[in-house]
C-alpha positions as CSV (number, residue, x, y, z in Angstrom):
1,X,41.9,-0.7,-107.0
2,X,44.8,-0.6,-109.4
3,X,44.9,-3.3,-112.1
4,X,47.9,-3.9,-114.3
5,X,47.3,-6.2,-117.3
6,X,50.0,-7.5,-119.6
7,X,51.9,-4.2,-119.3
8,X,54.9,-4.0,-121.7
9,X,57.4,-1.3,-122.7
10,X,60.1,-1.4,-125.4
11,X,62.8,1.1,-126.0
12,X,63.5,0.5,-129.6
13,X,64.1,-3.3,-129.7
14,X,65.1,-3.4,-126.0
15,X,62.4,-4.7,-123.6
16,X,62.3,-2.7,-120.3
17,X,59.1,-4.3,-119.0
18,X,57.5,-7.5,-120.3
19,X,53.9,-8.7,-119.7
20,X,53.5,-7.5,-116.1
21,X,50.1,-8.3,-114.5
22,X,49.1,-7.7,-110.9
23,X,46.5,-5.9,-108.8
24,X,46.6,-3.6,-105.8
25,X,43.5,-3.7,-103.5
26,X,42.0,-0.7,-101.7
27,X,44.0,0.5,-98.7
28,X,46.8,-2.0,-99.5
29,X,50.5,-1.2,-99.3
30,X,52.3,-3.1,-102.0
31,X,56.1,-3.3,-102.1
32,X,57.5,-3.2,-105.6
33,X,61.0,-4.7,-105.6
34,X,63.7,-5.3,-108.0
35,X,67.4,-4.6,-108.6
36,X,68.7,-1.6,-110.5
37,X,67.5,-1.7,-114.1
38,X,64.7,-4.2,-113.4
39,X,62.0,-1.8,-114.7
40,X,60.5,-0.5,-111.5
41,X,60.6,3.2,-112.4
42,X,59.4,2.5,-115.9
43,X,56.4,0.7,-114.6
44,X,55.6,3.5,-112.1
45,X,55.9,6.1,-114.9
46,X,53.4,4.0,-117.0
47,X,51.0,3.7,-114.1
48,X,51.0,7.4,-113.5
49,X,50.7,8.3,-117.2
50,X,54.1,9.9,-117.4
51,X,55.2,7.3,-120.0
52,X,53.1,5.5,-122.6
53,X,53.2,1.8,-122.7
54,X,54.0,-0.2,-125.8
55,X,51.1,-2.6,-125.0
56,X,48.9,-3.6,-122.0
57,X,46.4,-1.8,-119.8
58,X,46.5,0.2,-116.6
59,X,43.2,0.6,-114.8
60,X,42.9,2.9,-111.8
61,X,39.5,2.9,-110.1
62,X,38.2,1.4,-113.4
63,X,39.6,4.2,-115.6
64,X,42.1,3.3,-118.3
65,X,45.2,5.5,-118.2
66,X,45.3,5.5,-122.1
67,X,41.7,6.5,-122.5
68,X,41.0,8.7,-119.5
69,X,44.4,10.1,-118.4
70,X,43.0,13.1,-116.5
71,X,40.6,11.0,-114.5
72,X,43.5,8.7,-113.5
73,X,45.8,11.5,-112.7
74,X,43.2,13.1,-110.4
75,X,43.3,10.0,-108.3
76,X,47.1,9.6,-108.1
77,X,49.7,11.3,-106.0
78,X,53.2,10.5,-107.3
79,X,56.6,10.9,-105.7
80,X,59.3,10.0,-108.3
81,X,62.8,9.0,-107.3
82,X,64.0,12.5,-108.0
83,X,61.5,14.9,-106.2
84,X,59.8,17.2,-108.8
85,X,60.6,20.5,-107.1
86,X,61.6,23.9,-108.4
87,X,64.8,24.7,-106.5
88,X,64.3,28.5,-107.0
89,X,60.9,28.6,-105.3
90,X,60.1,28.8,-101.6
91,X,58.5,25.7,-100.0
92,X,55.1,27.1,-99.4
93,X,54.9,28.9,-102.8
94,X,55.9,25.7,-104.6
95,X,53.2,23.6,-102.7
96,X,50.6,26.3,-103.5
97,X,51.6,26.2,-107.1
98,X,51.5,22.4,-107.2
99,X,48.0,22.5,-105.6
100,X,46.9,24.8,-108.4
101,X,48.3,22.4,-111.0
102,X,46.3,19.6,-109.4
103,X,43.1,21.8,-109.6
104,X,42.6,21.9,-105.8
105,X,39.8,24.5,-105.3
106,X,41.2,27.9,-104.2
107,X,39.2,27.8,-101.0
108,X,41.0,24.6,-99.9
109,X,44.5,25.2,-101.1
110,X,45.9,26.9,-98.0
111,X,44.4,24.2,-95.8
112,X,45.7,21.4,-97.8
113,X,49.2,22.9,-98.1
114,X,49.3,23.5,-94.4
115,X,48.2,20.0,-93.6
116,X,50.8,18.5,-96.0
117,X,53.6,20.5,-94.5
118,X,52.5,19.5,-91.0
119,X,52.4,15.8,-91.8
120,X,55.9,16.0,-93.4
121,X,57.3,18.3,-90.6
122,X,58.4,21.0,-93.0
123,X,56.3,23.9,-91.6
124,X,59.3,25.4,-90.1
125,X,61.1,25.8,-93.5
126,X,58.0,26.9,-95.5
127,X,59.6,30.3,-96.3
128,X,63.0,28.9,-97.3
129,X,64.2,28.5,-100.9
130,X,64.0,24.8,-101.9
131,X,67.4,24.8,-103.5
132,X,69.0,25.8,-100.1
133,X,67.4,22.8,-98.3
134,X,69.2,19.5,-97.5
135,X,68.4,16.5,-99.7
136,X,66.2,15.1,-97.0
137,X,64.1,18.2,-96.7
138,X,63.7,18.4,-100.5
139,X,62.5,14.8,-100.4
140,X,59.9,15.7,-97.8
141,X,58.8,18.7,-100.0
142,X,58.3,16.3,-102.9
143,X,56.4,13.9,-100.6
144,X,54.1,16.8,-99.5
145,X,53.2,17.6,-103.1
146,X,52.1,14.0,-103.6
147,X,49.5,14.4,-100.8
148,X,47.9,17.5,-102.4
149,X,44.6,17.0,-104.0
150,X,43.7,14.1,-101.5
151,X,44.6,11.4,-104.0
152,X,43.1,7.9,-103.4
153,X,46.3,6.2,-104.7
154,X,49.9,7.0,-103.8
155,X,52.8,5.9,-106.0
156,X,56.1,6.3,-104.0
157,X,59.4,5.6,-105.8
158,X,62.2,5.4,-103.2
159,X,60.5,7.8,-100.7
160,X,63.2,7.5,-98.0
161,X,66.2,8.3,-100.2
162,X,68.4,10.9,-98.4
163,X,66.6,10.7,-95.1
164,X,68.4,10.1,-91.8
165,X,67.3,7.1,-89.6
166,X,64.9,9.3,-87.5
167,X,63.3,10.7,-90.6
168,X,63.0,7.2,-92.1
169,X,61.1,6.1,-89.1
170,X,58.8,9.1,-89.5
171,X,58.1,8.2,-93.1
172,X,57.4,4.6,-92.1
173,X,54.8,5.7,-89.6
174,X,53.4,8.2,-92.2
175,X,53.0,5.5,-94.8
176,X,51.2,3.2,-92.3
177,X,48.9,6.1,-91.3
178,X,48.2,7.0,-95.0
179,X,47.3,3.4,-95.7
180,X,44.1,3.9,-93.8
181,X,42.9,6.4,-96.5
182,X,45.1,5.5,-99.5
183,X,46.2,2.6,-101.7
184,X,50.0,2.7,-101.9
185,X,52.6,1.2,-104.2
186,X,55.9,1.6,-102.6
187,X,59.2,1.0,-104.3
188,X,62.5,0.8,-102.4
189,X,66.0,-0.8,-102.5
190,X,65.9,-1.0,-98.7
191,X,64.2,-4.3,-98.0
192,X,63.9,-3.5,-94.3
193,X,61.5,-0.7,-95.3
194,X,59.3,-3.2,-97.2
195,X,59.2,-5.5,-94.2
196,X,58.2,-2.6,-92.0
197,X,55.3,-1.1,-94.0
198,X,54.2,-3.6,-96.8
199,X,51.6,-6.3,-96.7
200,X,52.4,-7.9,-100.0
201,X,55.3,-7.6,-102.5
202,X,55.9,-7.9,-106.2
203,X,59.5,-8.8,-107.2
204,X,60.6,-8.1,-110.7
205,X,63.9,-8.7,-112.5
206,X,64.8,-7.9,-116.1
207,X,61.3,-6.5,-116.6
208,X,59.5,-9.7,-115.6
209,X,57.6,-10.7,-112.5
210,X,59.5,-13.3,-110.5
211,X,57.2,-13.5,-107.5
212,X,54.0,-12.0,-106.1
213,X,52.8,-12.9,-102.6
214,X,52.8,-11.9,-98.9
215,X,56.2,-11.5,-97.3
216,X,55.5,-14.4,-94.9
217,X,54.5,-16.8,-97.7
218,X,57.5,-15.9,-99.8
219,X,59.9,-16.4,-96.9
220,X,58.3,-19.8,-96.2
221,X,58.1,-20.8,-99.9
222,X,61.7,-20.0,-100.7
223,X,63.1,-20.9,-97.3
224,X,64.9,-24.0,-98.7
225,X,65.9,-26.5,-96.0
226,X,63.8,-26.7,-92.8
227,X,65.6,-25.5,-89.7
228,X,64.9,-25.1,-86.0
229,X,66.6,-22.6,-83.8
230,X,66.9,-23.8,-80.2
231,X,68.4,-22.2,-77.1
232,X,69.4,-25.0,-74.7
233,X,70.8,-25.1,-71.2
234,X,73.0,-28.1,-70.6
235,X,76.3,-29.7,-71.1
236,X,77.2,-29.1,-74.7
237,X,78.6,-32.6,-75.5
238,X,75.4,-34.2,-74.2
239,X,73.2,-31.7,-76.0
240,X,75.1,-32.2,-79.3
241,X,74.9,-36.0,-79.0
242,X,71.1,-35.9,-78.4
243,X,70.5,-33.6,-81.3
244,X,72.6,-35.6,-83.8
245,X,71.1,-38.9,-82.7
246,X,67.5,-37.8,-83.0
247,X,65.6,-39.2,-86.0
248,X,64.8,-36.5,-88.6
249,X,67.8,-34.4,-87.7
250,X,70.2,-34.0,-90.7
251,X,72.9,-32.0,-88.9
252,X,73.7,-28.9,-86.8
253,X,74.2,-25.9,-89.1
254,X,75.5,-23.6,-86.4
255,X,76.1,-23.5,-82.6
256,X,76.5,-20.2,-80.8
257,X,77.7,-19.6,-77.2
258,X,75.1,-17.6,-75.3
259,X,76.3,-17.7,-71.7
260,X,77.7,-20.2,-69.2
261,X,76.0,-23.6,-69.9
262,X,73.6,-22.0,-72.5
263,X,74.1,-22.4,-76.3
264,X,72.0,-21.6,-79.3
265,X,71.8,-24.3,-82.1
266,X,70.5,-24.0,-85.6
267,X,69.4,-27.5,-86.5
268,X,68.6,-28.9,-90.0
269,X,65.5,-31.1,-89.8
270,X,63.4,-33.1,-92.3
271,X,59.9,-32.2,-90.9
272,X,57.9,-30.4,-88.3
273,X,57.4,-33.5,-86.1
274,X,61.2,-33.4,-85.1
275,X,60.6,-30.5,-82.7
276,X,58.6,-32.6,-80.3
277,X,61.0,-35.5,-80.3
278,X,64.0,-33.2,-79.7
279,X,62.3,-31.4,-76.8
280,X,61.2,-34.7,-75.2
281,X,64.7,-36.3,-75.4
282,X,66.5,-33.2,-74.1
283,X,64.2,-32.8,-71.1
284,X,64.7,-36.5,-70.3
285,X,68.4,-35.8,-70.0
286,X,67.9,-32.7,-67.8
287,X,68.7,-30.3,-70.7
288,X,66.4,-27.3,-70.5
289,X,64.9,-25.9,-73.7
290,X,64.7,-22.2,-73.1
291,X,63.6,-21.1,-76.6
292,X,62.6,-22.8,-79.9
293,X,61.5,-21.3,-83.2
294,X,61.4,-22.1,-86.9
295,X,64.0,-20.5,-89.2
296,X,62.7,-19.1,-92.4
297,X,64.6,-17.3,-95.2
298,X,64.6,-13.5,-94.8
299,X,63.1,-11.3,-97.5
300,X,66.7,-10.3,-98.4
301,X,67.5,-14.0,-99.1
302,X,64.3,-14.5,-101.1
303,X,65.1,-11.3,-103.1
304,X,68.7,-12.4,-103.9
305,X,67.5,-15.9,-104.9
306,X,64.9,-14.6,-107.3
307,X,66.8,-11.8,-108.9
308,X,70.4,-13.2,-109.1
309,X,71.2,-14.4,-112.6
310,X,71.5,-18.1,-113.1
311,X,74.8,-19.6,-114.4
312,X,73.1,-20.0,-117.8
313,X,72.0,-16.4,-117.9
314,X,75.4,-15.2,-116.8
315,X,77.1,-17.2,-119.6
316,X,74.6,-15.9,-122.1
317,X,75.2,-12.3,-121.0
318,X,79.0,-12.9,-121.1
319,X,78.6,-14.3,-124.7
320,X,76.7,-11.2,-125.8
321,X,79.3,-8.9,-124.2
322,X,82.2,-10.8,-126.0
323,X,80.3,-10.7,-129.3
324,X,79.8,-6.9,-129.0
325,X,83.5,-6.5,-128.1
326,X,84.6,-8.5,-131.2
327,X,82.2,-6.5,-133.4
328,X,83.6,-3.2,-132.1
329,X,87.2,-4.4,-132.6
330,X,86.4,-5.5,-136.2
331,X,84.7,-2.2,-137.0
332,X,87.8,-0.3,-135.6
333,X,90.1,-2.5,-137.7
334,X,88.0,-1.9,-140.9
335,X,88.0,1.9,-140.2
336,X,91.8,1.9,-140.0
337,X,92.2,-0.2,-143.2
338,X,89.9,2.1,-145.4
339,X,92.3,5.1,-145.6
340,X,95.2,2.9,-146.8
341,X,93.0,1.4,-149.5
342,X,91.9,4.9,-150.6
343,X,95.6,6.0,-150.8
344,X,96.5,3.1,-153.1
345,X,93.6,3.8,-155.3
346,X,94.5,7.4,-155.6
347,X,98.1,6.5,-156.4
348,X,97.0,4.0,-159.2
349,X,94.9,6.7,-160.7
350,X,97.8,9.2,-160.8
351,X,100.0,6.6,-162.5
352,X,97.4,5.9,-165.2
353,X,97.1,9.5,-165.8
């Protein structure tokens, strides 16, 4: 288990991460989401011991990263956003070197390197110089080094960057497979990746946690208005009149043509009991209900809602920006005025002399 308690990081007086607390259970895949500059990479660097925290605690398998850094690092495989590869080395030589750094026993190094290359499908380029590989292959080499040493925990920062769609699908399947033996914290800007491989997500913005829950619960919680999506076969005027006159319906949000006599309606409703009333009334008028489902906000909509700045925040940021601009202009004006003052003083001195 990974336990994050009140984790905080300041760069000078600027907070990058503020009071983060969450846990990741064994064999869980946690999605760590946030816009650029939210503090994701800073948090991952603190979890892995690459960056010291200002305050707070990181416990990995019960070991404190500040007190037992080597014990923590033995249990972690880390893939940073920029793969930590040596471009002048050959793939197999680099992975063997990385295995040595991770203190993999000599008798096991060749086997672990071969297994990592096979899982990432890079065996065919093992003798090539890393600097001559495509960005996607370099990403795979970086992923392979994260697997060396059989770490219990994997920290993956944007692991699909630079990969083509087929490779992305391979990485998804690999992460799902690795979850059987590893605990994984997975950061990405591609929300479809999170939906595909993660069970639970933590969303941060401006260094603070905005939400922590399963994807399904977040979509339901932040879904806003209740809606039904119904595919109905019947004369459109009749269907529309029935929908609008049903108690609990507040309006039709959207109507899409599907085929002759068949339309798909997105309907705003006040509660779950409206579904039964609608179906009963439609069937009584010989309008066939072909499909019906609830509409929930997507993870993308939840993400935007939680991380987009409010009007008050936007105005505050604008005010800071304008203040900084005024200060810069005032400093520039003072700098221009100083030489003139010095010249006058020098002239006065000469006249007195």
